[in-house]
The first five atom37 places (N, CA, C, CB, O) and aatype in JSON, in Angstrom:
{
  "aatype": [20, 20, 20, 20, 20, 20, 20, 20, 20, 20, 20, 20, 20, 20, 20, 20, 20, 20, 20, 20, 20, 20, 20, 20, 20, 20, 20, 20, 20, 20, 20, 20, 20, 20, 20, 20, 20, 20, 20, 20, 20, 20, 20, 20, 20, 20, 20, 20, 20, 20, 20, 20, 20, 20, 20, 20, 20, 20, 20, 20, 20, 20, 20, 20, 20, 20, 20, 20, 20, 20, 20, 20, 20, 20],
  "atom_mask": [
    [1, 1, 1, 1, 1],
    [1, 1, 1, 1, 1],
    [1, 1, 1, 1, 1],
    [1, 1, 1, 1, 1],
    [1, 1, 1, 1, 1],
    [1, 1, 1, 1, 1],
    [1, 1, 1, 1, 1],
    [1, 1, 1, 1, 1],
    [1, 1, 1, 1, 1],
    [1, 1, 1, 1, 1],
    [1, 1, 1, 1, 1],
    [1, 1, 1, 1, 1],
    [1, 1, 1, 1, 1],
    [1, 1, 1, 1, 1],
    [1, 1, 1, 1, 1],
    [1, 1, 1, 1, 1],
    [1, 1, 1, 1, 1],
    [1, 1, 1, 1, 1],
    [1, 1, 1, 1, 1],
    [1, 1, 1, 1, 1],
    [1, 1, 1, 1, 1],
    [1, 1, 1, 1, 1],
    [1, 1, 1, 1, 1],
    [1, 1, 1, 1, 1],
    [1, 1, 1, 1, 1],
    [1, 1, 1, 1, 1],
    [1, 1, 1, 1, 1],
    [1, 1, 1, 1, 1],
    [1, 1, 1, 1, 1],
    [1, 1, 1, 1, 1],
    [1, 1, 1, 1, 1],
    [1, 1, 1, 1, 1],
    [1, 1, 1, 1, 1],
    [1, 1, 1, 1, 1],
    [1, 1, 1, 1, 1],
    [1, 1, 1, 1, 1],
    [1, 1, 1, 1, 1],
    [1, 1, 1, 1, 1],
    [1, 1, 1, 1, 1],
    [1, 1, 1, 1, 1],
    [1, 1, 1, 1, 1],
    [1, 1, 1, 1, 1],
    [1, 1, 1, 1, 1],
    [1, 1, 1, 1, 1],
    [1, 1, 1, 1, 1],
    [1, 1, 1, 1, 1],
    [1, 1, 1, 1, 1],
    [1, 1, 1, 1, 1],
    [1, 1, 1, 1, 1],
    [1, 1, 1, 1, 1],
    [1, 1, 1, 1, 1],
    [1, 1, 1, 1, 1],
    [1, 1, 1, 1, 1],
    [1, 1, 1, 1, 1],
    [1, 1, 1, 1, 1],
    [1, 1, 1, 1, 1],
    [1, 1, 1, 1, 1],
    [1, 1, 1, 1, 1],
    [1, 1, 1, 1, 1],
    [1, 1, 1, 1, 1],
    [1, 1, 1, 1, 1],
    [1, 1, 1, 1, 1],
    [1, 1, 1, 1, 1],
    [1, 1, 1, 1, 1],
    [1, 1, 1, 1, 1],
    [1, 1, 1, 1, 1],
    [1, 1, 1, 1, 1],
    [1, 1, 1, 1, 1],
    [1, 1, 1, 1, 1],
    [1, 1, 1, 1, 1],
    [1, 1, 1, 1, 1],
    [1, 1, 1, 1, 1],
    [1, 1, 1, 1, 1],
    [1, 1, 1, 1, 1]
  ],
  "atom_positions": [
    [[17.35, -2.49, 11.73], [16.39, -2.51, 10.64], [14.98, -2.47, 11.24], [16.58, -3.77, 9.74], [14.62, -3.3, 12.07]],
    [[14.2, -1.48, 10.81], [12.84, -1.35, 11.32], [11.92, -2.39, 10.69], [12.29, 0.06, 11.04], [12.03, -2.71, 9.51]],
    [[11.03, -2.92, 11.5], [10.05, -3.87, 11.01], [9.12, -3.15, 10.03], [9.24, -4.49, 12.19], [8.69, -2.02, 10.29]],
    [[8.82, -3.8, 8.92], [7.91, -3.21, 7.95], [6.49, -3.29, 8.47], [8.03, -3.92, 6.59], [6.07, -4.33, 8.99]],
    [[5.76, -2.19, 8.32], [4.37, -2.14, 8.79], [3.5, -1.66, 7.64], [4.23, -1.2, 10.03], [3.82, -0.69, 6.96]],
    [[2.38, -2.35, 7.43], [1.4, -1.95, 6.43], [0.09, -1.66, 7.15], [1.21, -3.06, 5.33], [-0.48, -2.54, 7.8]],
    [[-0.38, -0.43, 7.03], [-1.63, -0.02, 7.65], [-2.69, 0.17, 6.56], [-1.45, 1.28, 8.49], [-2.45, 0.86, 5.57]],
    [[-3.84, -0.45, 6.74], [-4.93, -0.34, 5.78], [-5.85, 0.79, 6.24], [-5.72, -1.7, 5.64], [-6.46, 0.7, 7.31]],
    [[-5.94, 1.83, 5.46], [-6.79, 2.97, 5.8], [-8.23, 2.73, 5.38], [-6.26, 4.26, 5.15], [-8.49, 2.14, 4.32]],
    [[-9.17, 3.18, 6.2], [-10.58, 3.18, 5.79], [-10.69, 3.99, 4.5], [-11.5, 3.77, 6.91], [-10.13, 5.08, 4.39]],
    [[-11.42, 3.46, 3.54], [-11.74, 4.19, 2.31], [-10.52, 4.8, 1.63], [-12.72, 5.28, 2.62], [-10.61, 5.87, 1.04]],
    [[-9.39, 4.11, 1.71], [-8.21, 4.71, 1.09], [-7.04, 3.77, 0.9], [-7.76, 5.84, 1.89], [-7.21, 2.58, 0.65]],
    [[-5.89, 4.33, 1.02], [-4.63, 3.7, 0.65], [-4.1, 2.72, 1.68], [-3.62, 4.75, 0.41], [-4.65, 2.54, 2.76]],
    [[-2.99, 2.08, 1.29], [-2.18, 1.27, 2.2], [-0.97, 2.11, 2.56], [-1.77, -0.12, 1.55], [-0.27, 2.6, 1.67]],
    [[-0.7, 2.3, 3.83], [0.48, 3.03, 4.28], [1.55, 2.0, 4.61], [0.15, 3.96, 5.52], [1.36, 1.17, 5.51]],
    [[2.66, 2.05, 3.89], [3.74, 1.1, 4.07], [4.93, 1.85, 4.66], [4.12, 0.39, 2.72], [5.38, 2.84, 4.08]],
    [[5.43, 1.38, 5.81], [6.51, 2.07, 6.5], [7.53, 1.07, 6.99], [5.98, 2.91, 7.67], [7.21, -0.08, 7.29]],
    [[8.78, 1.51, 7.07], [9.86, 0.67, 7.56], [10.92, 0.5, 6.5], [9.32, -0.69, 8.0], [11.09, 1.34, 5.63]],
    [[11.64, -0.6, 6.59], [12.7, -0.91, 5.62], [12.04, -1.56, 4.41], [13.8, -1.85, 6.25], [11.8, -2.77, 4.4]],
    [[11.76, -0.77, 3.38], [11.01, -1.27, 2.23], [11.74, -1.0, 0.92], [9.62, -0.65, 2.19], [12.53, -0.06, 0.8]],
    [[11.44, -1.85, -0.04], [11.78, -1.56, -1.42], [10.59, -2.03, -2.25], [13.12, -2.26, -1.86], [9.96, -3.04, -1.93]],
    [[10.3, -1.3, -3.3], [9.17, -1.62, -4.16], [9.73, -1.82, -5.57], [8.07, -0.5, -4.13], [10.5, -0.99, -6.07]],
    [[9.35, -2.92, -6.19], [9.83, -3.23, -7.53], [8.66, -3.34, -8.49], [10.65, -4.54, -7.52], [7.53, -3.65, -8.09]],
    [[8.93, -3.08, -9.77], [7.91, -3.23, -10.8], [7.86, -4.69, -11.27], [8.19, -2.29, -11.99], [8.55, -5.54, -10.71]],
    [[7.04, -4.98, -12.28], [6.85, -6.35, -12.75], [8.14, -6.97, -13.29], [5.79, -6.37, -13.82], [8.25, -8.19, -13.39]],
    [[9.11, -6.13, -13.65], [10.38, -6.62, -14.17], [11.48, -6.68, -13.12], [10.83, -5.76, -15.31], [12.62, -7.03, -13.42]],
    [[11.13, -6.34, -11.87], [12.11, -6.36, -10.79], [12.9, -5.07, -10.65], [13.05, -7.48, -11.01], [13.83, -5.01, -9.84]],
    [[12.55, -4.04, -11.42], [13.23, -2.74, -11.31], [12.73, -2.0, -10.09], [13.0, -1.9, -12.58], [11.53, -1.95, -9.82]],
    [[13.66, -1.42, -9.34], [13.32, -0.68, -8.13], [12.72, 0.69, -8.44], [14.55, -0.51, -7.26], [13.19, 1.4, -9.33]],
    [[11.66, 1.05, -7.7], [11.17, 2.42, -7.71], [12.1, 3.22, -6.82], [9.67, 2.5, -7.22], [12.48, 2.75, -5.75]],
    [[12.47, 4.41, -7.25], [13.26, 5.31, -6.42], [12.32, 6.01, -5.46], [14.07, 6.33, -7.29], [11.51, 6.85, -5.88]],
    [[12.42, 5.69, -4.19], [11.52, 6.25, -3.18], [12.01, 7.58, -2.63], [11.35, 5.27, -2.05], [11.4, 8.14, -1.72]],
    [[13.09, 8.08, -3.18], [13.58, 9.41, -2.8], [13.91, 9.53, -1.33], [12.56, 10.43, -3.14], [13.75, 10.59, -0.74]],
    [[14.39, 8.44, -0.73], [14.78, 8.47, 0.68], [13.63, 8.29, 1.65], [15.46, 9.74, 0.97], [13.84, 8.34, 2.87]],
    [[12.43, 8.1, 1.15], [11.27, 7.94, 2.03], [11.32, 6.61, 2.77], [9.96, 8.04, 1.23], [11.76, 5.59, 2.23]],
    [[10.87, 6.64, 4.02], [10.73, 5.42, 4.82], [9.26, 5.07, 4.99], [11.4, 5.6, 6.2], [8.91, 4.12, 5.68]],
    [[8.39, 5.86, 4.34], [6.95, 5.59, 4.36], [6.35, 6.06, 3.04], [6.26, 6.31, 5.58], [6.64, 7.16, 2.58]],
    [[5.52, 5.23, 2.44], [4.8, 5.59, 1.22], [3.36, 5.12, 1.35], [5.48, 4.96, -0.04], [3.04, 4.28, 2.2]],
    [[2.49, 5.65, 0.51], [1.11, 5.18, 0.46], [0.87, 4.56, -0.9], [0.1, 6.35, 0.74], [1.22, 5.13, -1.93]],
    [[0.27, 3.38, -0.9], [-0.01, 2.65, -2.13], [-1.5, 2.69, -2.44], [0.48, 1.2, -2.02], [-2.33, 2.59, -1.54]],
    [[-1.82, 2.83, -3.72], [-3.2, 2.91, -4.19], [-3.89, 1.56, -4.05], [-3.24, 3.38, -5.65], [-3.31, 0.52, -4.38]],
    [[-5.14, 1.58, -3.56], [-5.99, 0.38, -3.53], [-7.19, 0.52, -4.45], [-6.46, 0.1, -2.11], [-7.81, -0.49, -4.8]],
    [[-7.52, 1.72, -4.85], [-8.77, 1.94, -5.6], [-8.59, 1.83, -7.11], [-9.33, 3.29, -5.27], [-9.56, 1.61, -7.83]],
    [[-7.36, 1.98, -7.6], [-7.1, 1.92, -9.03], [-7.29, 3.24, -9.75], [-7.98, 0.91, -9.64], [-7.14, 3.3, -10.97]],
    [[-7.62, 4.31, -9.04], [-7.89, 5.6, -9.67], [-6.68, 6.54, -9.73], [-8.99, 6.29, -8.94], [-6.72, 7.55, -10.43]],
    [[-5.61, 6.22, -9.01], [-4.44, 7.1, -8.95], [-3.79, 7.25, -10.32], [-3.44, 6.56, -7.95], [-3.68, 6.28, -11.07]],
    [[-3.35, 8.45, -10.63], [-2.59, 8.67, -11.86], [-1.1, 8.48, -11.59], [-2.86, 10.09, -12.42], [-0.27, 8.68, -12.48]],
    [[-0.77, 8.1, -10.37], [0.62, 7.91, -9.94], [0.83, 6.49, -9.42], [1.0, 8.95, -8.86], [1.64, 6.27, -8.52]],
    [[0.08, 5.51, -9.99], [0.17, 4.12, -9.51], [1.59, 3.61, -9.58], [-0.75, 3.22, -10.33], [2.29, 3.93, -10.55]],
    [[2.06, 2.85, -8.63], [1.3, 2.19, -7.59], [1.05, 3.06, -6.36], [2.0, 0.94, -7.17], [0.49, 2.6, -5.37]],
    [[1.47, 4.32, -6.42], [1.35, 5.21, -5.27], [0.01, 5.93, -5.27], [2.49, 6.21, -5.26], [-0.56, 6.2, -6.33]],
    [[-0.47, 6.25, -4.08], [-1.74, 6.93, -3.91], [-1.56, 8.43, -4.18], [-2.31, 6.69, -2.49], [-0.59, 9.03, -3.73]],
    [[-2.52, 9.02, -4.91], [-2.51, 10.47, -5.11], [-3.78, 11.13, -4.56], [-2.36, 10.8, -6.6], [-4.03, 12.31, -4.8]],
    [[-4.58, 10.35, -3.81], [-5.79, 10.88, -3.2], [-7.02, 10.81, -4.09], [-5.56, 12.29, -2.81], [-8.08, 11.3, -3.7]],
    [[-6.91, 10.22, -5.28], [-8.04, 10.15, -6.21], [-9.21, 9.32, -5.67], [-7.58, 9.57, -7.52], [-10.32, 9.41, -6.19]],
    [[-8.97, 8.52, -4.65], [-10.01, 7.65, -4.1], [-11.1, 8.43, -3.37], [-9.38, 6.66, -3.15], [-12.18, 7.89, -3.13]],
    [[-10.84, 9.65, -3.02], [-11.82, 10.41, -2.24], [-13.19, 10.38, -2.9], [-11.35, 11.86, -2.06], [-13.33, 10.73, -4.07]],
    [[-14.17, 9.96, -2.13], [-15.57, 9.89, -2.57], [-15.84, 8.84, -3.65], [-16.0, 11.22, -3.07], [-16.91, 8.84, -4.26]],
    [[-14.88, 7.94, -3.9], [-15.06, 6.92, -4.94], [-14.74, 5.51, -4.46], [-14.2, 7.25, -6.13], [-14.83, 4.57, -5.24]],
    [[-14.37, 5.35, -3.21], [-13.88, 4.06, -2.74], [-14.32, 3.86, -1.31], [-12.33, 3.96, -2.86], [-14.07, 4.7, -0.45]],
    [[-14.99, 2.74, -1.05], [-15.45, 2.47, 0.3], [-14.94, 1.12, 0.78], [-16.98, 2.52, 0.37], [-15.12, 0.1, 0.11]],
    [[-14.31, 1.13, 1.92], [-13.87, -0.11, 2.55], [-13.63, 0.15, 4.03], [-12.58, -0.65, 1.87], [-12.84, 1.02, 4.39]],
    [[-14.32, -0.59, 4.88], [-14.13, -0.49, 6.32], [-12.94, -1.36, 6.68], [-15.42, -0.94, 7.11], [-13.01, -2.59, 6.58]],
    [[-11.86, -0.75, 7.1], [-10.61, -1.48, 7.36], [-10.62, -2.06, 8.77], [-9.39, -0.54, 7.19], [-10.17, -1.44, 9.73]],
    [[-11.14, -3.27, 8.87], [-11.18, -3.98, 10.15], [-10.48, -5.32, 9.96], [-12.66, -4.17, 10.66], [-10.8, -6.08, 9.05]],
    [[-9.52, -5.6, 10.83], [-8.71, -6.82, 10.71], [-9.55, -8.07, 10.97], [-7.53, -6.77, 11.69], [-10.51, -8.05, 11.74]],
    [[-9.17, -9.15, 10.31], [-9.8, -10.46, 10.51], [-8.75, -11.53, 10.3], [-11.02, -10.67, 9.54], [-7.69, -11.26, 9.72]],
    [[-9.03, -12.74, 10.76], [-8.09, -13.84, 10.61], [-8.32, -14.57, 9.3], [-8.21, -14.82, 11.78], [-9.46, -14.86, 8.94]],
    [[-7.25, -14.86, 8.59], [-7.34, -15.68, 7.39], [-7.51, -17.13, 7.81], [-6.07, -15.5, 6.49], [-7.1, -17.51, 8.91]],
    [[-8.11, -17.97, 6.95], [-8.18, -19.39, 7.29], [-6.78, -19.99, 7.29], [-9.1, -20.15, 6.29], [-5.86, -19.41, 6.72]],
    [[-6.61, -21.15, 7.92], [-5.28, -21.77, 7.95], [-4.71, -21.98, 6.55], [-5.34, -23.11, 8.69], [-5.46, -22.23, 5.6]],
    [[-3.42, -21.87, 6.44], [-2.72, -22.1, 5.17], [-2.88, -23.54, 4.74], [-1.23, -21.74, 5.29], [-2.71, -24.46, 5.54]],
    [[-3.2, -23.73, 3.47], [-3.35, -25.1, 2.94], [-1.97, -25.72, 2.76], [-4.13, -25.1, 1.58], [-1.02, -25.07, 2.33]],
    [[-1.89, -26.99, 3.1], [-0.62, -27.71, 2.96], [-0.64, -28.68, 1.83], [-0.28, -28.44, 4.23], [0.36, -29.36, 1.58]]
  ]
}
């Protein structure tokens, strides 16, 4: 089983790869058509949500640089 990897693109989508399943709010599976990698919308402009269709071009800015989250509250 491949480790799941999520890559945050500058000014764009999230690339999700590996052993994944995506479900809707009711727990129903999206049929990924055998794909092992998909791109998810972050901008809210896609007409194919939750998947990216490229609508973010020239409308979404985010510099994707990793940072540490604060410690988890107990």
